N, C-alpha and C positions, 0 to 999 in steps of 0.2 A: 192339343194339350193332353187329351185322354190317352193318345197313343204313346206320348212321351212318358206319362206316369206308368203305363203298362210296361214299357221297355225298362224303365228304372227299377220297377218292382221285380221284374224277371231277372235283371242283373244282380240285384241284391240277394234274391233267393238263390241264384246260382252260386254267388260268392260264398254265402254263409253255408250252404250245403256242401260245397267243395271243401272249405276249410274244416268243417266238422268231419268230413270223410277222411281228410288227411290226419287229423288228430286221432280219430278212432283207429285208423290203420297203424299209426305210430304206436299206440298202446298195445295193439294186438301183436305187432312185431316185437316190441320191447318185452312182452311177456314170454315170447318164444326165443329171446336173445338173438333176434334177427336171423335165425336159422344158421348160426355160426358154424355148427357142426357140419352142415351140408356144404357151406362155402369152403370150410377148411379142407374138405376132401376133393372139391371139384374145381377150384379156381387157382390152385397152386400154392395155397397157404402153407400146407405141410412141407412142400418142397422149399418154399421161401424160408421157413424156419430152419430147415436142415442146412441150407446154404449160408444164411446170414447170422443165425444164432451163435455159432462158434466165433464169429468175427466181432461180436459186441464188445465195446471197449469198457463197459461198466459192469456187466454181469457175465457169469459163466454157467455152462451146463444147460441152458434153456433148450437146446436142440435135443436133449435127452429126456425131456418131459413127455408125458403120454398125451394122446389125443384127448382123453377124458379130462385131464388136468387143464389143458388149454381151453377147452370148452367152459370149464368151471371158472377159470381166470377171466375169460371174456364176460361171463355172466356176472361176476363180481364187479367188473368195470361198468356194465350196463346198470346194475343196481345202484352203484355209487353215483353215476352221473344223473340218475333220475331221482336221487335223494340228497340234493344239495352238495354232492361231492363227498359225503360221509364215508369214511373207510378207505379212501384211495391209497393212503400211505400204508395201510395194513395188508394190502394184497401181496401175497407171497407165493412163490413156487418152490418146489423141492425136488431133488433127485437123490433118493435115499442111498442108492448104491455108490454114489460119489460123495456123500456127506454134505450135499449142498442144500441150504435153506436160506433163501434170499428174497428181499423185496423185489417185486416185479418192476416197479417204476422208480426212476430217479426224480429229483426235484423238479426239473423242467417239464417232465411229462405230467407230474402231479399238478403243476400250475396250469398246464394246458387243459387237462381234463377238468380241473376246477372251473376254468373259463367256460368249457362246454356245459358243465353242470349249471353254472349261473345262467347261461343262455336258455337252457331247457327250462329251468325254474321260472324265468321271466316269461317265456312263451306259454307255459302251462297255466300261468295266472289268467290268461285270456280265455281259457277253455270254458269256465262257468259263464262268463259274459257272452261268449260266442253261442253256447248252447241256449242261454236265455233269449238272446236276440232271435235265434232260429225258431224257438217255440213261440215267441211273440208274433213273429211274421206269419208263421203257419196259422196261429190262432186268429190273427186279423184276416187272413185270406179266407178262412172258414166262415168267420163272422160276417164278412162282407160279400161272401159268395164269389170271390175272385178266382178265376181259373188259374191253375198252375201253368207255368210255361210249357209249351209243347216240346216234344222230343226234337223237332226240327230247330226250334229256337235255341235250345240248350246245346245241341250239336254244333250249330253255327257259332255261337259265342265261344264255346270251348275249343272248337277247331281253330279259331283265330289265334288264341293265345298259345295253344299247344304248337301250332305251326310256327309262331314267332319264336318260341323257345327252341324248337327243333332247328330253325334256321340259324339262330345264335350259336347253338352248340356245334352245328356243322361248320360254321364260319370260324369260330374261335377255338373250339375244342373244349370238352367237358372238364379236362384237368385244369386248363387255364382259368375257367370259370370257378371251379372248386377252390383253387388257390386264391383267386381274387376275392371271393366271398370271405375267406379267412382273414385277409388283410382288412376288410371292411368291418368285420364283426368283432375280432379279438384285439386286445390292447397291443399297441405297437411294440412295447418292450417285452412282450411275452412270446417265447418261441413256440411256434406251431408246426413248423416243418422240421422233420427229423429224418436223417438218413438211417438206413437199416442198421448200419454198424454202430449207431449210437442210441438206438431205441428198440427195446423189445416190444413196446406197444405198437410201433409202426410195423415191425417184422411180423408179429402175430396177426396183424390185420391186413398185411400186404397192402398197406396204404399207398395210393388212394384207391386201388382196385376194388377192395371190399365195399367201399362206399358207393361205387357205381352200381353194384349188384343190389345193395340195400335200397338205393334210390329207385331202381327199376321195380323192385318188389313192392316198395311202398307205393309207387305210382299205380301199379297194377291192382293192388289191394284197395287203394283209395278209390279207384275207378269202379270196382265192384260194389263197394260200400255206397258210393254216390248213386249208382243205379238202384240199389236196394232202398236207400232212403227216399229217392224220388218216387219209386213204385209204392212205397208205404204211404208217403204223403198223398199220392194220387188216390189210393184206396180210402184213406181217411176222409179226404175232401168229398169224394163221391158218396160215401156212406153216411156222412154226418147229416143229422136231421136239419131240414131247411125250415 
């Protein structure tokens, strides 16, 4: 019975710390606009815009925008989706030499990004609760002199689910999983898949490629934060007066 309680406590600690690390990583990356400028230059986004921008059936001139303007447009999208979708319809791009001043997004894109904003808003409502539960658990462990899970225990638990995810991705493909999640999360009557020739949003993000790199960066940063949180908790537990 005691062993079961210890295992359960360790799993709850692991889950809360992991979720907290992901949320922290998300906010750090959001503040840096997910390093869009770097990805723009290194994963073919600039080339994607040059190729498909002129083919867009709703907008003209986007291929002639500057790198700085594209980074700013992406930053505006990031700000909007993290603020209940406010300002999505007001995002505009311009090409002065061609006299172009145009909204970036058409209505279907705005609707999709509003769905994304609604999802983010819903998830962020859990952050204070998550942080409070994490603090309560840590405080209880200190008060009752419970030892933190060992590195071996945490490595074993996380290796199991990481391995399961890796096998799933290898078997199905990350793009198929990415698309399936969209069908599960977003309303059936709202478009979420856009071909490049019908969406500057997809073109400037080279969707879904950009999201793979963002996901990998988020995972790496969350892992570092998880380690830092666990080390900090260990130091607090060891130094707390008994």
